[in-house]
SEPA-23717 format. One record per atom (N, C-alpha, C): residue number from 1; residue in one letter; chain; atom name; x, y, z. Coordinates in steps of 0.05 Angstrom, whole numbers, plus 5000, padded with zeros to 4 digits. Example, Ala and Ser with C-alpha at 12.3 -4.5 7.8 and 13.67 -1.06 7.14 Angstrom:
<sites>
<n 1	res a	chain A	atom N	c1 5264	c2 4886	c3 5156>
<n 1	res a	chain A	atom CA	c1 5246	c2 4910	c3 5156>
<n 1	res a	chain A	atom C	c1 5264	c2 4934	c3 5156>
<n 2	res s	chain A	atom N	c1 5257	c2 4955	c3 5142>
<n 2	res s	chain A	atom CA	c1 5273	c2 4979	c3 5143>
<n 2	res s	chain A	atom C	c1 5258	c2 5001	c3 5157>
</sites>
This chain:
<sites>
<n 1	res m	chain A	atom N	c1 5017	c2 4977	c3 5000>
<n 1	res m	chain A	atom CA	c1 5000	c2 5000	c3 5000>
<n 1	res m	chain A	atom C	c1 5018	c2 5025	c3 5000>
<n 2	res a	chain A	atom N	c1 5011	c2 5045	c3 4984>
<n 2	res a	chain A	atom CA	c1 5026	c2 5069	c3 4982>
<n 2	res a	chain A	atom C	c1 5023	c2 5086	c3 5007>
<n 3	res k	chain A	atom N	c1 5046	c2 5098	c3 5015>
<n 3	res k	chain A	atom CA	c1 5045	c2 5114	c3 5039>
<n 3	res k	chain A	atom C	c1 5032	c2 5141	c3 5033>
<n 4	res k	chain A	atom N	c1 5013	c2 5149	c3 5049>
<n 4	res k	chain A	atom CA	c1 4999	c2 5175	c3 5045>
<n 4	res k	chain A	atom C	c1 5016	c2 5197	c3 5057>
<n 5	res s	chain A	atom N	c1 5016	c2 5220	c3 5044>
<n 5	res s	chain A	atom CA	c1 5030	c2 5243	c3 5055>
<n 5	res s	chain A	atom C	c1 5014	c2 5254	c3 5079>
<n 6	res p	chain A	atom N	c1 5028	c2 5266	c3 5098>
<n 6	res p	chain A	atom CA	c1 5014	c2 5276	c3 5122>
<n 6	res p	chain A	atom C	c1 4994	c2 5298	c3 5114>
<n 7	res l	chain A	atom N	c1 4973	c2 5300	c3 5130>
<n 7	res l	chain A	atom CA	c1 4953	c2 5320	c3 5125>
<n 7	res l	chain A	atom C	c1 4963	c2 5348	c3 5134>
<n 8	res s	chain A	atom N	c1 4953	c2 5368	c3 5121>
<n 8	res s	chain A	atom CA	c1 4961	c2 5396	c3 5129>
<n 8	res s	chain A	atom C	c1 4948	c2 5402	c3 5156>
<n 9	res d	chain A	atom N	c1 4957	c2 5423	c3 5168>
<n 9	res d	chain A	atom CA	c1 4946	c2 5432	c3 5193>
<n 9	res d	chain A	atom C	c1 4916	c2 5439	c3 5190>
<n 10	res e	chain A	atom N	c1 4909	c2 5451	c3 5168>
<n 10	res e	chain A	atom CA	c1 4881	c2 5458	c3 5162>
<n 10	res e	chain A	atom C	c1 4864	c2 5433	c3 5160>
<n 11	res a	chain A	atom N	c1 4874	c2 5413	c3 5146>
<n 11	res a	chain A	atom CA	c1 4860	c2 5388	c3 5143>
<n 11	res a	chain A	atom C	c1 4856	c2 5374	c3 5169>
<n 12	res l	chain A	atom N	c1 4877	c2 5374	c3 5186>
<n 12	res l	chain A	atom CA	c1 4875	c2 5362	c3 5212>
<n 12	res l	chain A	atom C	c1 4854	c2 5376	c3 5230>
<n 13	res e	chain A	atom N	c1 4852	c2 5403	c3 5227>
<n 13	res e	chain A	atom CA	c1 4831	c2 5418	c3 5241>
<n 13	res e	chain A	atom C	c1 4803	c2 5408	c3 5233>
<n 14	res h	chain A	atom N	c1 4799	c2 5404	c3 5207>
<n 14	res h	chain A	atom CA	c1 4773	c2 5394	c3 5197>
<n 14	res h	chain A	atom C	c1 4767	c2 5366	c3 5208>
<n 15	res v	chain A	atom N	c1 4787	c2 5349	c3 5209>
<n 15	res v	chain A	atom CA	c1 4784	c2 5322	c3 5220>
<n 15	res v	chain A	atom C	c1 4777	c2 5323	c3 5249>
<n 16	res a	chain A	atom N	c1 4791	c2 5340	c3 5264>
<n 16	res a	chain A	atom CA	c1 4786	c2 5343	c3 5293>
<n 16	res a	chain A	atom C	c1 4758	c2 5353	c3 5298>
<n 17	res r	chain A	atom N	c1 4748	c2 5372	c3 5281>
<n 17	res r	chain A	atom CA	c1 4721	c2 5382	c3 5285>
<n 17	res r	chain A	atom C	c1 4700	c2 5360	c3 5279>
<n 18	res r	chain A	atom N	c1 4706	c2 5343	c3 5259>
<n 18	res r	chain A	atom CA	c1 4687	c2 5321	c3 5253>
<n 18	res r	chain A	atom C	c1 4685	c2 5302	c3 5277>
<n 19	res f	chain A	atom N	c1 4708	c2 5295	c3 5288>
<n 19	res f	chain A	atom CA	c1 4708	c2 5277	c3 5311>
<n 19	res f	chain A	atom C	c1 4695	c2 5290	c3 5335>
<n 20	res a	chain A	atom N	c1 4699	c2 5316	c3 5339>
<n 20	res a	chain A	atom CA	c1 4686	c2 5331	c3 5361>
<n 20	res a	chain A	atom C	c1 4655	c2 5330	c3 5358>
<n 21	res v	chain A	atom N	c1 4645	c2 5332	c3 5334>
<n 21	res v	chain A	atom CA	c1 4616	c2 5331	c3 5329>
<n 21	res v	chain A	atom C	c1 4606	c2 5303	c3 5337>
<n 22	res l	chain A	atom N	c1 4622	c2 5283	c3 5332>
<n 22	res l	chain A	atom CA	c1 4613	c2 5255	c3 5337>
<n 22	res l	chain A	atom C	c1 4619	c2 5246	c3 5366>
<n 23	res a	chain A	atom N	c1 4633	c2 5263	c3 5381>
<n 23	res a	chain A	atom CA	c1 4641	c2 5255	c3 5408>
<n 23	res a	chain A	atom C	c1 4620	c2 5262	c3 5429>
<n 24	res e	chain A	atom N	c1 4595	c2 5257	c3 5423>
<n 24	res e	chain A	atom CA	c1 4573	c2 5263	c3 5441>
<n 24	res e	chain A	atom C	c1 4554	c2 5240	c3 5440>
<n 25	res p	chain A	atom N	c1 4549	c2 5226	c3 5462>
<n 25	res p	chain A	atom CA	c1 4532	c2 5202	c3 5462>
<n 25	res p	chain A	atom C	c1 4504	c2 5206	c3 5449>
<n 26	res m	chain A	atom N	c1 4491	c2 5228	c3 5454>
<n 26	res m	chain A	atom CA	c1 4464	c2 5232	c3 5443>
<n 26	res m	chain A	atom C	c1 4466	c2 5235	c3 5413>
<n 27	res r	chain A	atom N	c1 4486	c2 5247	c3 5402>
<n 27	res r	chain A	atom CA	c1 4489	c2 5249	c3 5373>
<n 27	res r	chain A	atom C	c1 4494	c2 5222	c3 5361>
<n 28	res l	chain A	atom N	c1 4508	c2 5205	c3 5375>
<n 28	res l	chain A	atom CA	c1 4512	c2 5177	c3 5366>
<n 28	res l	chain A	atom C	c1 4486	c2 5162	c3 5367>
<n 29	res r	chain A	atom N	c1 4469	c2 5167	c3 5387>
<n 29	res r	chain A	atom CA	c1 4443	c2 5154	c3 5389>
<n 29	res r	chain A	atom C	c1 4426	c2 5162	c3 5365>
<n 30	res l	chain A	atom N	c1 4427	c2 5188	c3 5358>
<n 30	res l	chain A	atom CA	c1 4412	c2 5198	c3 5336>
<n 30	res l	chain A	atom C	c1 4421	c2 5185	c3 5310>
<n 31	res l	chain A	atom N	c1 4447	c2 5183	c3 5306>
<n 31	res l	chain A	atom CA	c1 4457	c2 5170	c3 5282>
<n 31	res l	chain A	atom C	c1 4449	c2 5141	c3 5281>
<n 32	res q	chain A	atom N	c1 4450	c2 5128	c3 5303>
<n 32	res q	chain A	atom CA	c1 4442	c2 5099	c3 5305>
<n 32	res q	chain A	atom C	c1 4413	c2 5096	c3 5297>
<n 33	res a	chain A	atom N	c1 4396	c2 5114	c3 5307>
<n 33	res a	chain A	atom CA	c1 4368	c2 5113	c3 5300>
<n 33	res a	chain A	atom C	c1 4364	c2 5118	c3 5270>
<n 34	res l	chain A	atom N	c1 4380	c2 5136	c3 5258>
<n 34	res l	chain A	atom CA	c1 4377	c2 5143	c3 5230>
<n 34	res l	chain A	atom C	c1 4389	c2 5122	c3 5211>
<n 35	res f	chain A	atom N	c1 4404	c2 5103	c3 5222>
<n 35	res f	chain A	atom CA	c1 4414	c2 5081	c3 5205>
<n 35	res f	chain A	atom C	c1 4391	c2 5066	c3 5191>
<n 36	res a	chain A	atom N	c1 4368	c2 5066	c3 5204>
<n 36	res a	chain A	atom CA	c1 4344	c2 5052	c3 5193>
<n 36	res a	chain A	atom C	c1 4331	c2 5068	c3 5171>
<n 37	res g	chain A	atom N	c1 4339	c2 5094	c3 5169>
<n 37	res g	chain A	atom CA	c1 4327	c2 5111	c3 5148>
<n 37	res g	chain A	atom C	c1 4317	c2 5137	c3 5159>
<n 38	res e	chain A	atom N	c1 4307	c2 5153	c3 5142>
<n 38	res e	chain A	atom CA	c1 4297	c2 5180	c3 5148>
<n 38	res e	chain A	atom C	c1 4276	c2 5180	c3 5171>
<n 39	res m	chain A	atom N	c1 4278	c2 5199	c3 5189>
<n 39	res m	chain A	atom CA	c1 4258	c2 5201	c3 5211>
<n 39	res m	chain A	atom C	c1 4252	c2 5230	c3 5216>
<n 40	res n	chain A	atom N	c1 4228	c2 5235	c3 5227>
<n 40	res n	chain A	atom CA	c1 4222	c2 5263	c3 5235>
<n 40	res n	chain A	atom C	c1 4231	c2 5267	c3 5264>
<n 41	res v	chain A	atom N	c1 4230	c2 5292	c3 5273>
<n 41	res v	chain A	atom CA	c1 4240	c2 5299	c3 5299>
<n 41	res v	chain A	atom C	c1 4225	c2 5284	c3 5321>
<n 42	res n	chain A	atom N	c1 4198	c2 5282	c3 5319>
<n 42	res n	chain A	atom CA	c1 4183	c2 5267	c3 5340>
<n 42	res n	chain A	atom C	c1 4192	c2 5238	c3 5342>
<n 43	res a	chain A	atom N	c1 4196	c2 5225	c3 5319>
<n 43	res a	chain A	atom CA	c1 4205	c2 5197	c3 5320>
<n 43	res a	chain A	atom C	c1 4233	c2 5195	c3 5332>
<n 44	res l	chain A	atom N	c1 4250	c2 5215	c3 5327>
<n 44	res l	chain A	atom CA	c1 4277	c2 5214	c3 5339>
<n 44	res l	chain A	atom C	c1 4276	c2 5219	c3 5369>
<n 45	res v	chain A	atom N	c1 4258	c2 5236	c3 5378>
<n 45	res v	chain A	atom CA	c1 4255	c2 5241	c3 5407>
<n 45	res v	chain A	atom C	c1 4246	c2 5215	c3 5420>
<n 46	res e	chain A	atom N	c1 4227	c2 5201	c3 5407>
<n 46	res e	chain A	atom CA	c1 4217	c2 5176	c3 5418>
<n 46	res e	chain A	atom C	c1 4239	c2 5154	c3 5418>
<n 47	res a	chain A	atom N	c1 4254	c2 5153	c3 5396>
<n 47	res a	chain A	atom CA	c1 4275	c2 5132	c3 5393>
<n 47	res a	chain A	atom C	c1 4298	c2 5135	c3 5412>
<n 48	res t	chain A	atom N	c1 4304	c2 5160	c3 5419>
<n 48	res t	chain A	atom CA	c1 4328	c2 5166	c3 5436>
<n 48	res t	chain A	atom C	c1 4322	c2 5172	c3 5465>
<n 49	res g	chain A	atom N	c1 4297	c2 5179	c3 5471>
<n 49	res g	chain A	atom CA	c1 4289	c2 5185	c3 5498>
<n 49	res g	chain A	atom C	c1 4298	c2 5213	c3 5507>
<n 50	res g	chain A	atom N	c1 4307	c2 5230	c3 5489>
<n 50	res g	chain A	atom CA	c1 4315	c2 5257	c3 5496>
<n 50	res g	chain A	atom C	c1 4291	c2 5276	c3 5495>
<n 51	res t	chain A	atom N	c1 4296	c2 5300	c3 5503>
<n 51	res t	chain A	atom CA	c1 4276	c2 5321	c3 5501>
<n 51	res t	chain A	atom C	c1 4276	c2 5333	c3 5473>
<n 52	res q	chain A	atom N	c1 4254	c2 5344	c3 5464>
<n 52	res q	chain A	atom CA	c1 4253	c2 5356	c3 5438>
<n 52	res q	chain A	atom C	c1 4274	c2 5378	c3 5435>
<n 53	res a	chain A	atom N	c1 4277	c2 5395	c3 5455>
<n 53	res a	chain A	atom CA	c1 4296	c2 5417	c3 5453>
<n 53	res a	chain A	atom C	c1 4325	c2 5407	c3 5450>
<n 54	res n	chain A	atom N	c1 4331	c2 5386	c3 5466>
<n 54	res n	chain A	atom CA	c1 4358	c2 5375	c3 5465>
<n 54	res n	chain A	atom C	c1 4364	c2 5361	c3 5439>
<n 55	res i	chain A	atom N	c1 4344	c2 5346	c3 5429>
<n 55	res i	chain A	atom CA	c1 4347	c2 5331	c3 5404>
<n 55	res i	chain A	atom C	c1 4350	c2 5352	c3 5381>
<n 56	res s	chain A	atom N	c1 4334	c2 5372	c3 5381>
<n 56	res s	chain A	atom CA	c1 4335	c2 5393	c3 5360>
<n 56	res s	chain A	atom C	c1 4363	c2 5406	c3 5359>
<n 57	res r	chain A	atom N	c1 4374	c2 5412	c3 5383>
<n 57	res r	chain A	atom CA	c1 4400	c2 5424	c3 5384>
<n 57	res r	chain A	atom C	c1 4422	c2 5406	c3 5372>
<n 58	res h	chain A	atom N	c1 4421	c2 5380	c3 5379>
<n 58	res h	chain A	atom CA	c1 4440	c2 5361	c3 5368>
<n 58	res h	chain A	atom C	c1 4436	c2 5357	c3 5338>
<n 59	res l	chain A	atom N	c1 4411	c2 5356	c3 5329>
<n 59	res l	chain A	atom CA	c1 4406	c2 5353	c3 5300>
<n 59	res l	chain A	atom C	c1 4417	c2 5377	c3 5285>
<n 60	res q	chain A	atom N	c1 4414	c2 5401	c3 5296>
<n 60	res q	chain A	atom CA	c1 4425	c2 5425	c3 5284>
<n 60	res q	chain A	atom C	c1 4456	c2 5423	c3 5281>
<n 61	res t	chain A	atom N	c1 4469	c2 5414	c3 5302>
<n 61	res t	chain A	atom CA	c1 4498	c2 5410	c3 5301>
<n 61	res t	chain A	atom C	c1 4506	c2 5390	c3 5280>
<n 62	res l	chain A	atom N	c1 4493	c2 5368	c3 5279>
<n 62	res l	chain A	atom CA	c1 4499	c2 5347	c3 5259>
<n 62	res l	chain A	atom C	c1 4493	c2 5357	c3 5231>
<n 63	res t	chain A	atom N	c1 4473	c2 5373	c3 5227>
<n 63	res t	chain A	atom CA	c1 4466	c2 5383	c3 5201>
<n 63	res t	chain A	atom C	c1 4486	c2 5404	c3 5192>
<n 64	res q	chain A	atom N	c1 4494	c2 5422	c3 5210>
<n 64	res q	chain A	atom CA	c1 4514	c2 5442	c3 5204>
<n 64	res q	chain A	atom C	c1 4541	c2 5430	c3 5196>
<n 65	res a	chain A	atom N	c1 4546	c2 5406	c3 5208>
<n 65	res a	chain A	atom CA	c1 4571	c2 5392	c3 5202>
<n 65	res a	chain A	atom C	c1 4569	c2 5375	c3 5176>
<n 66	res h	chain A	atom N	c1 4546	c2 5376	c3 5163>
<n 66	res h	chain A	atom CA	c1 4541	c2 5361	c3 5138>
<n 66	res h	chain A	atom C	c1 4540	c2 5331	c3 5143>
<n 67	res v	chain A	atom N	c1 4535	c2 5323	c3 5167>
<n 67	res v	chain A	atom CA	c1 4532	c2 5294	c3 5173>
<n 67	res v	chain A	atom C	c1 4504	c2 5286	c3 5167>
<n 68	res l	chain A	atom N	c1 4485	c2 5303	c3 5173>
<n 68	res l	chain A	atom CA	c1 4456	c2 5298	c3 5167>
<n 68	res l	chain A	atom C	c1 4446	c2 5318	c3 5146>
<n 69	res a	chain A	atom N	c1 4425	c2 5309	c3 5132>
<n 69	res a	chain A	atom CA	c1 4410	c2 5326	c3 5115>
<n 69	res a	chain A	atom C	c1 4382	c2 5329	c3 5127>
<n 70	res r	chain A	atom N	c1 4369	c2 5352	c3 5122>
<n 70	res r	chain A	atom CA	c1 4342	c2 5356	c3 5132>
<n 70	res r	chain A	atom C	c1 4324	c2 5365	c3 5109>
<n 71	res r	chain A	atom N	c1 4299	c2 5358	c3 5111>
<n 71	res r	chain A	atom CA	c1 4279	c2 5367	c3 5092>
<n 71	res r	chain A	atom C	c1 4253	c2 5373	c3 5107>
<n 72	res k	chain A	atom N	c1 4239	c2 5393	c3 5098>
<n 72	res k	chain A	atom CA	c1 4214	c2 5401	c3 5111>
<n 72	res k	chain A	atom C	c1 4191	c2 5391	c3 5094>
<n 73	res e	chain A	atom N	c1 4171	c2 5380	c3 5107>
<n 73	res e	chain A	atom CA	c1 4147	c2 5372	c3 5094>
<n 73	res e	chain A	atom C	c1 4124	c2 5382	c3 5111>
<n 74	res g	chain A	atom N	c1 4112	c2 5404	c3 5102>
<n 74	res g	chain A	atom CA	c1 4091	c2 5417	c3 5119>
<n 74	res g	chain A	atom C	c1 4104	c2 5428	c3 5144>
<n 75	res l	chain A	atom N	c1 4094	c2 5420	c3 5167>
<n 75	res l	chain A	atom CA	c1 4105	c2 5429	c3 5192>
<n 75	res l	chain A	atom C	c1 4126	c2 5410	c3 5203>
<n 76	res q	chain A	atom N	c1 4129	c2 5387	c3 5190>
<n 76	res q	chain A	atom CA	c1 4149	c2 5368	c3 5200>
<n 76	res q	chain A	atom C	c1 4176	c2 5371	c3 5187>
<n 77	res v	chain A	atom N	c1 4197	c2 5365	c3 5202>
<n 77	res v	chain A	atom CA	c1 4224	c2 5365	c3 5192>
<n 77	res v	chain A	atom C	c1 4234	c2 5336	c3 5193>
<n 78	res f	chain A	atom N	c1 4245	c2 5326	c3 5171>
<n 78	res f	chain A	atom CA	c1 4256	c2 5299	c3 5170>
<n 78	res f	chain A	atom C	c1 4286	c2 5301	c3 5167>
<n 79	res y	chain A	atom N	c1 4299	c2 5282	c3 5180>
<n 79	res y	chain A	atom CA	c1 4329	c2 5280	c3 5179>
<n 79	res y	chain A	atom C	c1 4338	c2 5254	c3 5168>
<n 80	res a	chain A	atom N	c1 4360	c2 5254	c3 5154>
<n 80	res a	chain A	atom CA	c1 4372	c2 5230	c3 5143>
<n 80	res a	chain A	atom C	c1 4403	c2 5234	c3 5143>
<n 81	res i	chain A	atom N	c1 4417	c2 5212	c3 5143>
<n 81	res i	chain A	atom CA	c1 4446	c2 5213	c3 5142>
<n 81	res i	chain A	atom C	c1 4454	c2 5222	c3 5114>
<n 82	res a	chain A	atom N	c1 4470	c2 5244	c3 5114>
<n 82	res a	chain A	atom CA	c1 4478	c2 5256	c3 5088>
<n 82	res a	chain A	atom C	c1 4506	c2 5246	c3 5080>
<n 83	res d	chain A	atom N	c1 4522	c2 5238	c3 5099>
<n 83	res d	chain A	atom CA	c1 4549	c2 5230	c3 5094>
<n 83	res d	chain A	atom C	c1 4551	c2 5200	c3 5097>
<n 84	res p	chain A	atom N	c1 4552	c2 5185	c3 5074>
<n 84	res p	chain A	atom CA	c1 4552	c2 5156	c3 5076>
<n 84	res p	chain A	atom C	c1 4577	c2 5145	c3 5090>
<n 85	res s	chain A	atom N	c1 4598	c2 5160	c3 5092>
<n 85	res s	chain A	atom CA	c1 4622	c2 5150	c3 5106>
<n 85	res s	chain A	atom C	c1 4617	c2 5146	c3 5136>
<n 86	res i	chain A	atom N	c1 4595	c2 5158	c3 5146>
<n 86	res i	chain A	atom CA	c1 4588	c2 5154	c3 5174>
<n 86	res i	chain A	atom C	c1 4582	c2 5125	c3 5180>
<n 87	res f	chain A	atom N	c1 4569	c2 5111	c3 5161>
<n 87	res f	chain A	atom CA	c1 4563	c2 5083	c3 5164>
<n 87	res f	chain A	atom C	c1 4588	c2 5067	c3 5168>
<n 88	res k	chain A	atom N	c1 4608	c2 5071	c3 5150>
<n 88	res k	chain A	atom CA	c1 4633	c2 5057	c3 5151>
<n 88	res k	chain A	atom C	c1 4649	c2 5064	c3 5176>
<n 89	res l	chain A	atom N	c1 4649	c2 5089	c3 5184>
<n 89	res l	chain A	atom CA	c1 4664	c2 5098	c3 5208>
<n 89	res l	chain A	atom C	c1 4652	c2 5084	c3 5233>
<n 90	res c	chain A	atom N	c1 4626	c2 5084	c3 5235>
<n 90	res c	chain A	atom CA	c1 4613	c2 5072	c3 5259>
<n 90	res c	chain A	atom C	c1 4618	c2 5042	c3 5259>
<n 91	res e	chain A	atom N	c1 4616	c2 5029	c3 5236>
<n 91	res e	chain A	atom CA	c1 4621	c2 5001	c3 5234>
<n 91	res e	chain A	atom C	c1 4650	c2 4994	c3 5242>
<n 92	res l	chain A	atom N	c1 4669	c2 5010	c3 5233>
<n 92	res l	chain A	atom CA	c1 4697	c2 5006	c3 5240>
<n 92	res l	chain A	atom C	c1 4702	c2 5009	c3 5270>
<n 93	res v	chain A	atom N	c1 4692	c2 5031	c3 5281>
<n 93	res v	chain A	atom CA	c1 4697	c2 5037	c3 5310>
<n 93	res v	chain A	atom C	c1 4682	c2 5016	c3 5327>
<n 94	res c	chain A	atom N	c1 4657	c2 5011	c3 5321>
<n 94	res c	chain A	atom CA	c1 4641	c2 4993	c3 5337>
<n 94	res c	chain A	atom C	c1 4653	c2 4964	c3 5335>
<n 95	res g	chain A	atom N	c1 4661	c2 4956	c3 5311>
<n 95	res g	chain A	atom CA	c1 4673	c2 4930	c3 5308>
<n 95	res g	chain A	atom C	c1 4699	c2 4927	c3 5324>
<n 96	res s	chain A	atom N	c1 4715	c2 4948	c3 5323>
<n 96	res s	chain A	atom CA	c1 4740	c2 4947	c3 5338>
<n 96	res s	chain A	atom C	c1 4735	c2 4946	c3 5368>
<n 97	res l	chain A	atom N	c1 4716	c2 4961	c3 5378>
<n 97	res l	chain A	atom CA	c1 4710	c2 4961	c3 5406>
<n 97	res l	chain A	atom C	c1 4698	c2 4934	c3 5415>
<n 98	res e	chain A	atom N	c1 4681	c2 4923	c3 5398>
<n 98	res e	chain A	atom CA	c1 4669	c2 4897	c3 5404>
<n 98	res e	chain A	atom C	c1 4691	c2 4875	c3 5407>
<n 99	res k	chain A	atom N	c1 4710	c2 4875	c3 5388>
<n 99	res k	chain A	atom CA	c1 4733	c2 4856	c3 5390>
<n 99	res k	chain A	atom C	c1 4749	c2 4861	c3 5416>
<n 100	res q	chain A	atom N	c1 4754	c2 4886	c3 5422>
<n 100	res q	chain A	atom CA	c1 4769	c2 4892	c3 5446>
<n 100	res q	chain A	atom C	c1 4754	c2 4883	c3 5471>
<n 101	res f	chain A	atom N	c1 4728	c2 4888	c3 5473>
<n 101	res f	chain A	atom CA	c1 4713	c2 4880	c3 5496>
<n 101	res f	chain A	atom C	c1 4711	c2 4850	c3 5498>
<n 102	res t	chain A	atom N	c1 4708	c2 4837	c3 5476>
<n 102	res t	chain A	atom CA	c1 4707	c2 4807	c3 5475>
<n 102	res t	chain A	atom C	c1 4733	c2 4796	c3 5485>
<n 103	res k	chain A	atom N	c1 4755	c2 4807	c3 5476>
<n 103	res k	chain A	atom CA	c1 4781	c2 4798	c3 5484>
<n 103	res k	chain A	atom C	c1 4785	c2 4802	c3 5514>
<n 104	res n	chain A	atom N	c1 4778	c2 4826	c3 5524>
<n 104	res n	chain A	atom CA	c1 4781	c2 4832	c3 5552>
<n 104	res n	chain A	atom C	c1 4762	c2 4815	c3 5570>
<n 105	res a	chain A	atom N	c1 4738	c2 4809	c3 5560>
<n 105	res a	chain A	atom CA	c1 4719	c2 4793	c3 5575>
<n 105	res a	chain A	atom C	c1 4731	c2 4764	c3 5577>
<n 106	res g	chain A	atom N	c1 4744	c2 4755	c3 5556>
<n 106	res g	chain A	atom CA	c1 4756	c2 4728	c3 5556>
<n 106	res g	chain A	atom C	c1 4778	c2 4726	c3 5577>
<n 107	res a	chain A	atom N	c1 4792	c2 4748	c3 5581>
<n 107	res a	chain A	atom CA	c1 4814	c2 4748	c3 5601>
<n 107	res a	chain A	atom C	c1 4803	c2 4746	c3 5629>
<n 108	res f	chain A	atom N	c1 4779	c2 4756	c3 5634>
<n 108	res f	chain A	atom CA	c1 4767	c2 4754	c3 5661>
<n 108	res f	chain A	atom C	c1 4753	c2 4728	c3 5666>
<n 109	res s	chain A	atom N	c1 4747	c2 4713	c3 5645>
<n 109	res s	chain A	atom CA	c1 4732	c2 4688	c3 5649>
<n 109	res s	chain A	atom C	c1 4749	c2 4663	c3 5653>
<n 110	res r	chain A	atom N	c1 4775	c2 4666	c3 5656>
<n 110	res r	chain A	atom CA	c1 4793	c2 4643	c3 5659>
<n 110	res r	chain A	atom C	c1 4793	c2 4633	c3 5687>
</sites>
């Protein structure tokens, strides 16, 4: 595999901001709920157990970061995952953590 050149400071700032947006458990819950497909705000409130004000604030952050897309239909606002790399990123991180936890759990069961 070819060695990639290091990212510029500006690129690293963008990467850090993306990870900062994802470093919030409620935002991860919202993404997890949206893996099933587009949902309106009320359905996301129900799926995550958050308050509407809190959910709306997190949805705004995710939308401004271009992680989510939103569309209005009448009085309802629907959200969907706009950045398909989020699926791969979550799969990679969750899979890695699952392996780590399984390995650590095996160490305790001896």
